[in-house]
N, CA, C, O and CB atoms as a CASP TS submission, in Angstrom:
PFRMAT TS
TARGET T0000
AUTHOR 0000-0000-0000
METHOD Language model
MODEL 1
PARENT N/A
ATOM      1  N   UNK     1    -145.649  78.305  18.829  1.00  0.00           N
ATOM      2  CA  UNK     1    -143.918  78.511  19.348  1.00  0.00           C
ATOM      3  C   UNK     1    -143.662  79.443  19.235  1.00  0.00           C
ATOM      4  O   UNK     1    -144.312  79.916  18.303  1.00  0.00           O
ATOM      5  CB  UNK     1    -142.778  77.932  18.794  1.00  0.00           C
ATOM      6  N   UNK     2    -142.697  80.483  19.872  1.00  0.00           N
ATOM      7  CA  UNK     2    -142.658  81.363  20.237  1.00  0.00           C
ATOM      8  C   UNK     2    -141.210  81.740  18.944  1.00  0.00           C
ATOM      9  O   UNK     2    -140.195  81.929  19.614  1.00  0.00           O
ATOM     10  CB  UNK     2    -142.675  81.320  21.878  1.00  0.00           C
ATOM     11  N   UNK     3    -140.984  81.842  17.856  1.00  0.00           N
ATOM     12  CA  UNK     3    -140.728  82.709  17.134  1.00  0.00           C
ATOM     13  C   UNK     3    -138.923  83.432  17.424  1.00  0.00           C
ATOM     14  O   UNK     3    -138.151  83.525  16.469  1.00  0.00           O
ATOM     15  CB  UNK     3    -142.008  83.612  17.370  1.00  0.00           C
ATOM     16  N   UNK     4    -138.633  83.743  18.430  1.00  0.00           N
ATOM     17  CA  UNK     4    -137.878  83.950  19.052  1.00  0.00           C
ATOM     18  C   UNK     4    -137.041  82.963  19.291  1.00  0.00           C
ATOM     19  O   UNK     4    -135.905  82.869  18.826  1.00  0.00           O
ATOM     20  CB  UNK     4    -138.287  84.403  19.810  1.00  0.00           C
ATOM     21  N   UNK     5    -137.535  82.264  19.960  1.00  0.00           N
ATOM     22  CA  UNK     5    -136.890  80.896  20.304  1.00  0.00           C
ATOM     23  C   UNK     5    -136.390  79.606  19.453  1.00  0.00           C
ATOM     24  O   UNK     5    -135.681  78.691  19.873  1.00  0.00           O
ATOM     25  CB  UNK     5    -137.729  80.397  21.046  1.00  0.00           C
ATOM     26  N   UNK     6    -136.838  79.733  18.387  1.00  0.00           N
ATOM     27  CA  UNK     6    -136.830  78.878  17.635  1.00  0.00           C
ATOM     28  C   UNK     6    -135.984  79.586  16.390  1.00  0.00           C
ATOM     29  O   UNK     6    -135.946  79.017  15.298  1.00  0.00           O
ATOM     30  CB  UNK     6    -138.212  78.375  17.456  1.00  0.00           C
ATOM     31  N   UNK     7    -135.239  80.983  16.627  1.00  0.00           N
ATOM     32  CA  UNK     7    -134.432  81.666  15.775  1.00  0.00           C
ATOM     33  C   UNK     7    -133.019  80.792  16.027  1.00  0.00           C
ATOM     34  O   UNK     7    -132.160  80.534  15.184  1.00  0.00           O
ATOM     35  CB  UNK     7    -134.403  83.346  16.127  1.00  0.00           C
ATOM     36  N   UNK     8    -133.049  80.321  17.802  1.00  0.00           N
ATOM     37  CA  UNK     8    -131.455  80.072  18.148  1.00  0.00           C
ATOM     38  C   UNK     8    -131.561  78.080  17.938  1.00  0.00           C
ATOM     39  O   UNK     8    -132.547  77.379  17.712  1.00  0.00           O
ATOM     40  CB  UNK     8    -130.924  80.833  20.324  1.00  0.00           C
ATOM     41  N   UNK     9    -130.148  77.712  18.128  1.00  0.00           N
ATOM     42  CA  UNK     9    -130.077  76.242  17.952  1.00  0.00           C
ATOM     43  C   UNK     9    -130.849  75.481  19.226  1.00  0.00           C
ATOM     44  O   UNK     9    -131.649  74.548  19.308  1.00  0.00           O
ATOM     45  CB  UNK     9    -128.451  75.792  17.856  1.00  0.00           C
ATOM     46  N   UNK    10    -130.053  76.551  20.366  1.00  0.00           N
ATOM     47  CA  UNK    10    -130.163  75.707  21.471  1.00  0.00           C
ATOM     48  C   UNK    10    -132.013  75.947  22.035  1.00  0.00           C
ATOM     49  O   UNK    10    -132.485  75.135  22.832  1.00  0.00           O
ATOM     50  CB  UNK    10    -128.793  76.251  22.718  1.00  0.00           C
ATOM     51  N   UNK    11    -132.659  76.831  21.636  1.00  0.00           N
ATOM     52  CA  UNK    11    -133.767  76.752  21.655  1.00  0.00           C
ATOM     53  C   UNK    11    -134.855  76.103  20.675  1.00  0.00           C
ATOM     54  O   UNK    11    -136.079  76.085  20.812  1.00  0.00           O
ATOM     55  CB  UNK    11    -133.861  77.703  21.827  1.00  0.00           C
ATOM     56  N   UNK    12    -134.236  75.690  19.872  1.00  0.00           N
ATOM     57  CA  UNK    12    -134.802  73.961  19.188  1.00  0.00           C
ATOM     58  C   UNK    12    -134.809  73.549  19.587  1.00  0.00           C
ATOM     59  O   UNK    12    -135.859  73.289  20.175  1.00  0.00           O
ATOM     60  CB  UNK    12    -134.553  73.067  18.455  1.00  0.00           C
ATOM     61  N   UNK    13    -133.640  72.882  19.856  1.00  0.00           N
ATOM     62  CA  UNK    13    -133.414  71.591  21.027  1.00  0.00           C
ATOM     63  C   UNK    13    -134.453  71.761  21.946  1.00  0.00           C
ATOM     64  O   UNK    13    -135.488  71.095  21.943  1.00  0.00           O
ATOM     65  CB  UNK    13    -131.918  71.595  21.953  1.00  0.00           C
ATOM     66  N   UNK    14    -134.145  72.749  22.816  1.00  0.00           N
ATOM     67  CA  UNK    14    -134.841  72.859  24.092  1.00  0.00           C
ATOM     68  C   UNK    14    -136.586  72.829  23.707  1.00  0.00           C
ATOM     69  O   UNK    14    -137.260  72.433  24.658  1.00  0.00           O
ATOM     70  CB  UNK    14    -134.291  74.391  24.901  1.00  0.00           C
ATOM     71  N   UNK    15    -137.276  73.146  22.618  1.00  0.00           N
ATOM     72  CA  UNK    15    -138.590  72.937  22.131  1.00  0.00           C
ATOM     73  C   UNK    15    -139.268  71.501  21.457  1.00  0.00           C
ATOM     74  O   UNK    15    -140.438  71.134  21.341  1.00  0.00           O
ATOM     75  CB  UNK    15    -138.645  73.918  21.201  1.00  0.00           C
ATOM     76  N   UNK    16    -138.251  71.013  21.158  1.00  0.00           N
ATOM     77  CA  UNK    16    -138.337  69.917  20.468  1.00  0.00           C
ATOM     78  C   UNK    16    -137.300  68.226  21.221  1.00  0.00           C
ATOM     79  O   UNK    16    -136.635  67.268  20.827  1.00  0.00           O
ATOM     80  CB  UNK    16    -137.784  70.588  18.921  1.00  0.00           C
ATOM     81  N   UNK    17    -137.838  68.860  22.496  1.00  0.00           N
ATOM     82  CA  UNK    17    -136.957  67.227  23.008  1.00  0.00           C
ATOM     83  C   UNK    17    -137.555  66.392  22.740  1.00  0.00           C
ATOM     84  O   UNK    17    -136.870  65.394  22.516  1.00  0.00           O
ATOM     85  CB  UNK    17    -136.638  66.792  24.441  1.00  0.00           C
ATOM     86  N   UNK    18    -139.195  66.173  22.569  1.00  0.00           N
ATOM     87  CA  UNK    18    -139.295  64.850  22.803  1.00  0.00           C
ATOM     88  C   UNK    18    -139.258  64.274  21.532  1.00  0.00           C
ATOM     89  O   UNK    18    -139.684  63.131  21.372  1.00  0.00           O
ATOM     90  CB  UNK    18    -140.429  64.478  23.560  1.00  0.00           C
ATOM     91  N   UNK    19    -138.688  65.089  20.383  1.00  0.00           N
ATOM     92  CA  UNK    19    -138.941  64.393  18.954  1.00  0.00           C
ATOM     93  C   UNK    19    -136.991  63.413  18.903  1.00  0.00           C
ATOM     94  O   UNK    19    -136.591  62.282  18.629  1.00  0.00           O
ATOM     95  CB  UNK    19    -139.343  66.159  17.234  1.00  0.00           C
ATOM     96  N   UNK    20    -136.290  64.887  19.400  1.00  0.00           N
ATOM     97  CA  UNK    20    -135.043  64.319  19.889  1.00  0.00           C
ATOM     98  C   UNK    20    -135.056  63.188  20.339  1.00  0.00           C
ATOM     99  O   UNK    20    -134.369  62.390  19.701  1.00  0.00           O
ATOM    100  CB  UNK    20    -134.500  64.938  20.750  1.00  0.00           C
ATOM    101  N   UNK    21    -135.615  62.777  21.261  1.00  0.00           N
ATOM    102  CA  UNK    21    -135.655  61.438  22.298  1.00  0.00           C
ATOM    103  C   UNK    21    -136.300  60.159  21.444  1.00  0.00           C
ATOM    104  O   UNK    21    -135.886  59.002  21.366  1.00  0.00           O
ATOM    105  CB  UNK    21    -136.769  61.780  23.824  1.00  0.00           C
ATOM    106  N   UNK    22    -137.669  60.896  20.724  1.00  0.00           N
ATOM    107  CA  UNK    22    -137.591  59.408  19.583  1.00  0.00           C
ATOM    108  C   UNK    22    -136.683  59.137  18.501  1.00  0.00           C
ATOM    109  O   UNK    22    -136.495  58.003  18.060  1.00  0.00           O
ATOM    110  CB  UNK    22    -138.796  59.265  18.744  1.00  0.00           C
ATOM    111  N   UNK    23    -136.257  59.922  18.177  1.00  0.00           N
ATOM    112  CA  UNK    23    -135.382  60.365  17.223  1.00  0.00           C
ATOM    113  C   UNK    23    -133.875  58.966  17.678  1.00  0.00           C
ATOM    114  O   UNK    23    -133.268  58.084  17.069  1.00  0.00           O
ATOM    115  CB  UNK    23    -135.039  62.441  17.539  1.00  0.00           C
ATOM    116  N   UNK    24    -133.890  59.392  18.700  1.00  0.00           N
ATOM    117  CA  UNK    24    -132.357  58.666  19.629  1.00  0.00           C
ATOM    118  C   UNK    24    -132.791  57.136  19.823  1.00  0.00           C
ATOM    119  O   UNK    24    -132.000  56.198  19.724  1.00  0.00           O
ATOM    120  CB  UNK    24    -131.997  59.488  21.603  1.00  0.00           C
ATOM    121  N   UNK    25    -134.306  56.998  20.145  1.00  0.00           N
ATOM    122  CA  UNK    25    -134.615  55.558  20.310  1.00  0.00           C
ATOM    123  C   UNK    25    -134.612  54.603  19.138  1.00  0.00           C
ATOM    124  O   UNK    25    -134.063  53.550  18.814  1.00  0.00           O
ATOM    125  CB  UNK    25    -135.869  55.466  20.864  1.00  0.00           C
ATOM    126  N   UNK    26    -135.611  55.593  18.587  1.00  0.00           N
ATOM    127  CA  UNK    26    -135.521  54.184  17.340  1.00  0.00           C
ATOM    128  C   UNK    26    -134.370  54.142  16.483  1.00  0.00           C
ATOM    129  O   UNK    26    -134.233  53.073  15.889  1.00  0.00           O
ATOM    130  CB  UNK    26    -136.766  54.197  16.151  1.00  0.00           C
ATOM    131  N   UNK    27    -133.536  54.996  16.271  1.00  0.00           N
ATOM    132  CA  UNK    27    -132.471  54.903  15.688  1.00  0.00           C
ATOM    133  C   UNK    27    -131.595  53.656  16.586  1.00  0.00           C
ATOM    134  O   UNK    27    -131.325  52.614  15.988  1.00  0.00           O
ATOM    135  CB  UNK    27    -131.869  56.379  15.597  1.00  0.00           C
ATOM    136  N   UNK    28    -131.200  53.818  17.950  1.00  0.00           N
ATOM    137  CA  UNK    28    -131.008  53.145  18.339  1.00  0.00           C
ATOM    138  C   UNK    28    -131.764  51.453  18.124  1.00  0.00           C
ATOM    139  O   UNK    28    -131.198  50.553  17.503  1.00  0.00           O
ATOM    140  CB  UNK    28    -130.959  53.825  19.162  1.00  0.00           C
ATOM    141  N   UNK    29    -132.480  51.383  18.474  1.00  0.00           N
ATOM    142  CA  UNK    29    -133.597  50.172  18.176  1.00  0.00           C
ATOM    143  C   UNK    29    -133.223  49.764  17.104  1.00  0.00           C
ATOM    144  O   UNK    29    -132.563  48.729  17.189  1.00  0.00           O
ATOM    145  CB  UNK    29    -135.119  50.466  18.059  1.00  0.00           C
ATOM    146  N   UNK    30    -133.425  50.292  15.749  1.00  0.00           N
ATOM    147  CA  UNK    30    -133.058  50.280  14.494  1.00  0.00           C
ATOM    148  C   UNK    30    -131.635  49.479  14.629  1.00  0.00           C
ATOM    149  O   UNK    30    -131.485  48.264  14.501  1.00  0.00           O
ATOM    150  CB  UNK    30    -133.033  51.776  13.870  1.00  0.00           C
ATOM    151  N   UNK    31    -130.598  50.482  14.927  1.00  0.00           N
ATOM    152  CA  UNK    31    -129.367  49.814  14.742  1.00  0.00           C
ATOM    153  C   UNK    31    -128.723  48.419  15.480  1.00  0.00           C
ATOM    154  O   UNK    31    -128.240  47.446  14.900  1.00  0.00           O
ATOM    155  CB  UNK    31    -128.579  50.788  14.988  1.00  0.00           C
ATOM    156  N   UNK    32    -128.875  48.642  16.988  1.00  0.00           N
ATOM    157  CA  UNK    32    -128.631  47.898  17.577  1.00  0.00           C
ATOM    158  C   UNK    32    -129.404  46.559  17.603  1.00  0.00           C
ATOM    159  O   UNK    32    -128.640  45.601  17.719  1.00  0.00           O
ATOM    160  CB  UNK    32    -128.523  48.467  18.423  1.00  0.00           C
ATOM    161  N   UNK    33    -130.850  46.204  17.518  1.00  0.00           N
ATOM    162  CA  UNK    33    -131.837  45.084  17.533  1.00  0.00           C
ATOM    163  C   UNK    33    -131.869  45.155  16.301  1.00  0.00           C
ATOM    164  O   UNK    33    -130.790  44.589  16.127  1.00  0.00           O
ATOM    165  CB  UNK    33    -133.184  45.120  18.270  1.00  0.00           C
ATOM    166  N   UNK    34    -132.249  45.406  15.178  1.00  0.00           N
ATOM    167  CA  UNK    34    -132.610  45.001  14.330  1.00  0.00           C
ATOM    168  C   UNK    34    -131.551  44.783  13.338  1.00  0.00           C
ATOM    169  O   UNK    34    -131.732  44.140  12.304  1.00  0.00           O
ATOM    170  CB  UNK    34    -133.513  45.622  14.089  1.00  0.00           C
ATOM    171  N   UNK    35    -130.287  45.408  13.722  1.00  0.00           N
ATOM    172  CA  UNK    35    -129.268  45.572  12.434  1.00  0.00           C
ATOM    173  C   UNK    35    -129.188  46.005  11.278  1.00  0.00           C
ATOM    174  O   UNK    35    -128.731  45.473  10.266  1.00  0.00           O
ATOM    175  CB  UNK    35    -128.947  44.806  12.077  1.00  0.00           C
ATOM    176  N   UNK    36    -129.633  46.967  11.437  1.00  0.00           N
ATOM    177  CA  UNK    36    -130.186  47.915  10.240  1.00  0.00           C
ATOM    178  C   UNK    36    -129.264  48.656   9.550  1.00  0.00           C
ATOM    179  O   UNK    36    -129.228  49.698  10.203  1.00  0.00           O
ATOM    180  CB  UNK    36    -131.135  48.918  10.681  1.00  0.00           C
ATOM    181  N   UNK    37    -128.439  48.781   8.573  1.00  0.00           N
ATOM    182  CA  UNK    37    -127.822  49.741   8.263  1.00  0.00           C
ATOM    183  C   UNK    37    -127.112  50.790   9.123  1.00  0.00           C
ATOM    184  O   UNK    37    -127.978  51.625   9.382  1.00  0.00           O
ATOM    185  CB  UNK    37    -128.525  50.156   7.643  1.00  0.00           C
ATOM    186  N   UNK    38    -125.810  51.197   9.761  1.00  0.00           N
ATOM    187  CA  UNK    38    -125.792  52.647  10.179  1.00  0.00           C
ATOM    188  C   UNK    38    -125.857  53.762   9.404  1.00  0.00           C
ATOM    189  O   UNK    38    -126.738  54.539   9.776  1.00  0.00           O
ATOM    190  CB  UNK    38    -124.820  52.875  10.770  1.00  0.00           C
ATOM    191  N   UNK    39    -125.281  54.085   8.530  1.00  0.00           N
ATOM    192  CA  UNK    39    -125.738  55.259   7.643  1.00  0.00           C
ATOM    193  C   UNK    39    -126.765  55.791   7.008  1.00  0.00           C
ATOM    194  O   UNK    39    -126.850  56.999   6.782  1.00  0.00           O
ATOM    195  CB  UNK    39    -125.283  55.276   6.922  1.00  0.00           C
ATOM    196  N   UNK    40    -127.849  54.717   6.582  1.00  0.00           N
ATOM    197  CA  UNK    40    -129.083  55.169   6.204  1.00  0.00           C
ATOM    198  C   UNK    40    -130.068  55.337   7.134  1.00  0.00           C
ATOM    199  O   UNK    40    -131.071  55.895   6.689  1.00  0.00           O
ATOM    200  CB  UNK    40    -129.534  54.448   5.348  1.00  0.00           C
ATOM    201  N   UNK    41    -130.109  54.916   8.716  1.00  0.00           N
ATOM    202  CA  UNK    41    -130.110  55.250  10.060  1.00  0.00           C
ATOM    203  C   UNK    41    -130.360  56.576  10.484  1.00  0.00           C
ATOM    204  O   UNK    41    -131.347  57.173  10.916  1.00  0.00           O
ATOM    205  CB  UNK    41    -129.019  54.918  10.545  1.00  0.00           C
ATOM    206  N   UNK    42    -129.203  56.861  10.242  1.00  0.00           N
ATOM    207  CA  UNK    42    -128.724  58.257  10.863  1.00  0.00           C
ATOM    208  C   UNK    42    -129.511  59.320  10.071  1.00  0.00           C
ATOM    209  O   UNK    42    -130.291  60.154  10.531  1.00  0.00           O
ATOM    210  CB  UNK    42    -126.999  58.538  10.707  1.00  0.00           C
ATOM    211  N   UNK    43    -129.116  59.103   8.658  1.00  0.00           N
ATOM    212  CA  UNK    43    -129.644  60.108   7.581  1.00  0.00           C
ATOM    213  C   UNK    43    -131.019  59.995   7.796  1.00  0.00           C
ATOM    214  O   UNK    43    -131.680  60.888   7.266  1.00  0.00           O
ATOM    215  CB  UNK    43    -129.256  59.811   6.013  1.00  0.00           C
ATOM    216  N   UNK    44    -131.513  59.319   8.297  1.00  0.00           N
ATOM    217  CA  UNK    44    -133.354  59.143   7.941  1.00  0.00           C
ATOM    218  C   UNK    44    -133.886  59.891   9.430  1.00  0.00           C
ATOM    219  O   UNK    44    -134.733  60.784   9.400  1.00  0.00           O
ATOM    220  CB  UNK    44    -134.115  56.931   7.790  1.00  0.00           C
ATOM    221  N   UNK    45    -133.215  59.356  10.844  1.00  0.00           N
ATOM    222  CA  UNK    45    -133.116  60.027  11.715  1.00  0.00           C
ATOM    223  C   UNK    45    -132.512  61.490  11.728  1.00  0.00           C
ATOM    224  O   UNK    45    -133.181  62.269  12.408  1.00  0.00           O
ATOM    225  CB  UNK    45    -132.649  59.312  12.354  1.00  0.00           C
ATOM    226  N   UNK    46    -131.643  61.909  11.259  1.00  0.00           N
ATOM    227  CA  UNK    46    -131.694  63.556  10.721  1.00  0.00           C
ATOM    228  C   UNK    46    -132.372  63.930  10.244  1.00  0.00           C
ATOM    229  O   UNK    46    -132.699  65.095  10.471  1.00  0.00           O
ATOM    230  CB  UNK    46    -131.016  64.092  10.035  1.00  0.00           C
ATOM    231  N   UNK    47    -132.987  63.192   9.309  1.00  0.00           N
ATOM    232  CA  UNK    47    -134.224  63.947   8.131  1.00  0.00           C
ATOM    233  C   UNK    47    -135.423  64.784   9.027  1.00  0.00           C
ATOM    234  O   UNK    47    -135.893  65.914   8.892  1.00  0.00           O
ATOM    235  CB  UNK    47    -135.247  62.453   7.053  1.00  0.00           C
ATOM    236  N   UNK    48    -135.631  63.916   9.800  1.00  0.00           N
ATOM    237  CA  UNK    48    -136.666  64.192  10.736  1.00  0.00           C
ATOM    238  C   UNK    48    -136.636  65.368  11.464  1.00  0.00           C
ATOM    239  O   UNK    48    -137.600  66.130  11.386  1.00  0.00           O
ATOM    240  CB  UNK    48    -136.744  63.258  11.589  1.00  0.00           C
ATOM    241  N   UNK    49    -135.562  65.671  12.248  1.00  0.00           N
ATOM    242  CA  UNK    49    -135.578  66.994  12.831  1.00  0.00           C
ATOM    243  C   UNK    49    -135.643  67.762  12.112  1.00  0.00           C
ATOM    244  O   UNK    49    -136.579  68.532  12.329  1.00  0.00           O
ATOM    245  CB  UNK    49    -134.736  67.358  13.507  1.00  0.00           C
ATOM    246  N   UNK    50    -134.644  68.133  10.653  1.00  0.00           N
ATOM    247  CA  UNK    50    -134.585  69.056   9.685  1.00  0.00           C
ATOM    248  C   UNK    50    -135.637  69.686   9.080  1.00  0.00           C
ATOM    249  O   UNK    50    -135.751  70.905   8.947  1.00  0.00           O
ATOM    250  CB  UNK    50    -134.014  68.625   8.875  1.00  0.00           C
ATOM    251  N   UNK    51    -136.890  68.311   8.482  1.00  0.00           N
ATOM    252  CA  UNK    51    -137.600  68.629   7.723  1.00  0.00           C
ATOM    253  C   UNK    51    -138.871  69.503   8.822  1.00  0.00           C
ATOM    254  O   UNK    51    -139.682  70.316   8.378  1.00  0.00           O
ATOM    255  CB  UNK    51    -137.906  67.320   6.825  1.00  0.00           C
ATOM    256  N   UNK    52    -138.760  69.051  10.415  1.00  0.00           N
ATOM    257  CA  UNK    52    -139.569  69.500  11.436  1.00  0.00           C
ATOM    258  C   UNK    52    -139.182  71.329  11.332  1.00  0.00           C
ATOM    259  O   UNK    52    -139.901  72.323  11.441  1.00  0.00           O
ATOM    260  CB  UNK    52    -139.122  68.586  13.037  1.00  0.00           C
ATOM    261  N   UNK    53    -138.383  71.230  11.190  1.00  0.00           N
ATOM    262  CA  UNK    53    -137.385  72.872  11.478  1.00  0.00           C
ATOM    263  C   UNK    53    -137.661  73.650  10.251  1.00  0.00           C
ATOM    264  O   UNK    53    -137.684  74.877  10.344  1.00  0.00           O
ATOM    265  CB  UNK    53    -135.366  72.716  11.588  1.00  0.00           C
ATOM    266  N   UNK    54    -137.872  73.076   9.113  1.00  0.00           N
ATOM    267  CA  UNK    54    -138.079  73.909   7.802  1.00  0.00           C
ATOM    268  C   UNK    54    -139.951  74.190   7.786  1.00  0.00           C
ATOM    269  O   UNK    54    -140.573  75.207   7.482  1.00  0.00           O
ATOM    270  CB  UNK    54    -137.390  72.804   6.193  1.00  0.00           C
ATOM    271  N   UNK    55    -140.305  73.226   8.110  1.00  0.00           N
ATOM    272  CA  UNK    55    -141.626  73.428   8.342  1.00  0.00           C
ATOM    273  C   UNK    55    -142.502  74.319   9.250  1.00  0.00           C
ATOM    274  O   UNK    55    -143.576  74.919   9.204  1.00  0.00           O
ATOM    275  CB  UNK    55    -141.889  72.482   8.565  1.00  0.00           C
ATOM    276  N   UNK    56    -141.260  74.040  10.282  1.00  0.00           N
ATOM    277  CA  UNK    56    -142.307  74.933  11.540  1.00  0.00           C
ATOM    278  C   UNK    56    -141.817  76.613  11.041  1.00  0.00           C
ATOM    279  O   UNK    56    -142.630  77.530  11.151  1.00  0.00           O
ATOM    280  CB  UNK    56    -141.677  74.477  13.805  1.00  0.00           C
ATOM    281  N   UNK    57    -139.972  76.928  10.327  1.00  0.00           N
ATOM    282  CA  UNK    57    -139.975  78.041   9.579  1.00  0.00           C
ATOM    283  C   UNK    57    -141.091  78.518   8.714  1.00  0.00           C
ATOM    284  O   UNK    57    -141.683  79.582   8.893  1.00  0.00           O
ATOM    285  CB  UNK    57    -139.020  77.931   8.899  1.00  0.00           C
ATOM    286  N   UNK    58    -141.368  77.559   7.652  1.00  0.00           N
ATOM    287  CA  UNK    58    -142.092  78.279   6.627  1.00  0.00           C
ATOM    288  C   UNK    58    -143.370  78.677   7.459  1.00  0.00           C
ATOM    289  O   UNK    58    -143.698  79.857   7.337  1.00  0.00           O
ATOM    290  CB  UNK    58    -142.400  77.358   5.227  1.00  0.00           C
ATOM    291  N   UNK    59    -144.325  77.716   8.474  1.00  0.00           N
ATOM    292  CA  UNK    59    -145.308  77.843   8.674  1.00  0.00           C
ATOM    293  C   UNK    59    -145.716  79.411   9.846  1.00  0.00           C
ATOM    294  O   UNK    59    -146.874  79.804   9.983  1.00  0.00           O
ATOM    295  CB  UNK    59    -145.550  76.443   9.023  1.00  0.00           C
ATOM    296  N   UNK    60    -144.439  80.124  10.596  1.00  0.00           N
ATOM    297  CA  UNK    60    -144.335  80.955  11.350  1.00  0.00           C
ATOM    298  C   UNK    60    -144.504  82.150  10.271  1.00  0.00           C
ATOM    299  O   UNK    60    -145.255  83.098  10.499  1.00  0.00           O
ATOM    300  CB  UNK    60    -143.139  80.790  12.207  1.00  0.00           C
ATOM    301  N   UNK    61    -143.717  82.030   9.031  1.00  0.00           N
ATOM    302  CA  UNK    61    -143.868  83.568   8.638  1.00  0.00           C
ATOM    303  C   UNK    61    -145.112  83.768   8.296  1.00  0.00           C
ATOM    304  O   UNK    61    -146.025  82.959   8.132  1.00  0.00           O
ATOM    305  CB  UNK    61    -143.020  84.079   7.502  1.00  0.00           C
ATOM    306  N   UNK    62    -145.074  85.127   8.181  1.00  0.00           N
ATOM    307  CA  UNK    62    -146.680  85.152   7.923  1.00  0.00           C
ATOM    308  C   UNK    62    -147.123  85.570   5.967  1.00  0.00           C
ATOM    309  O   UNK    62    -147.050  86.622   5.331  1.00  0.00           O
ATOM    310  CB  UNK    62    -147.388  86.706   9.220  1.00  0.00           C
ATOM    311  N   UNK    63    -147.340  84.874   5.775  1.00  0.00           N
ATOM    312  CA  UNK    63    -148.155  84.492   4.009  1.00  0.00           C
ATOM    313  C   UNK    63    -148.784  86.121   3.307  1.00  0.00           C
ATOM    314  O   UNK    63    -149.379  86.855   4.096  1.00  0.00           O
ATOM    315  CB  UNK    63    -150.110  83.081   4.298  1.00  0.00           C
ATOM    316  N   UNK    64    -148.704  86.333   2.639  1.00  0.00           N
ATOM    317  CA  UNK    64    -149.168  88.016   2.131  1.00  0.00           C
ATOM    318  C   UNK    64    -150.894  87.878   1.930  1.00  0.00           C
ATOM    319  O   UNK    64    -151.256  86.775   1.520  1.00  0.00           O
ATOM    320  CB  UNK    64    -148.260  88.589   0.220  1.00  0.00           C
ATOM    321  N   UNK    65    -151.465  88.414   2.062  1.00  0.00           N
ATOM    322  CA  UNK    65    -153.012  88.678   1.958  1.00  0.00           C
ATOM    323  C   UNK    65    -153.235  88.101   0.390  1.00  0.00           C
ATOM    324  O   UNK    65    -152.583  88.589  -0.533  1.00  0.00           O
ATOM    325  CB  UNK    65    -153.494  90.540   2.191  1.00  0.00           C
ATOM    326  N   UNK    66    -153.996  87.259   0.214  1.00  0.00           N
ATOM    327  CA  UNK    66    -154.522  87.054  -1.253  1.00  0.00           C
ATOM    328  C   UNK    66    -155.596  87.893  -1.098  1.00  0.00           C
ATOM    329  O   UNK    66    -156.436  88.107  -0.224  1.00  0.00           O
ATOM    330  CB  UNK    66    -154.939  85.517  -1.785  1.00  0.00           C
ATOM    331  N   UNK    67    -155.272  88.404  -2.448  1.00  0.00           N
ATOM    332  CA  UNK    67    -156.423  89.394  -3.461  1.00  0.00           C
ATOM    333  C   UNK    67    -157.162  88.926  -4.288  1.00  0.00           C
ATOM    334  O   UNK    67    -156.729  88.718  -5.422  1.00  0.00           O
ATOM    335  CB  UNK    67    -155.924  90.329  -4.330  1.00  0.00           C
ATOM    336  N   UNK    68    -158.182  88.697  -4.027  1.00  0.00           N
ATOM    337  CA  UNK    68    -159.193  88.080  -4.976  1.00  0.00           C
ATOM    338  C   UNK    68    -160.592  88.478  -5.136  1.00  0.00           C
ATOM    339  O   UNK    68    -161.311  87.893  -5.946  1.00  0.00           O
ATOM    340  CB  UNK    68    -159.290  86.835  -4.692  1.00  0.00           C
TER
END
């Protein structure tokens, strides 16, 4: 992924279209068909993109060379 694209919020949504579609699909199935509680489903579905963005940000930073 291009770091310049990942720095903006619209760029993040563009890069992660499939993930957002899956989050919306799973969340709606859990809420409407499985009658799951709404608040935990929303929190769980929002945590996936947040964790993904955080991990992507950490991986994109250059690690300093280890002196050994």
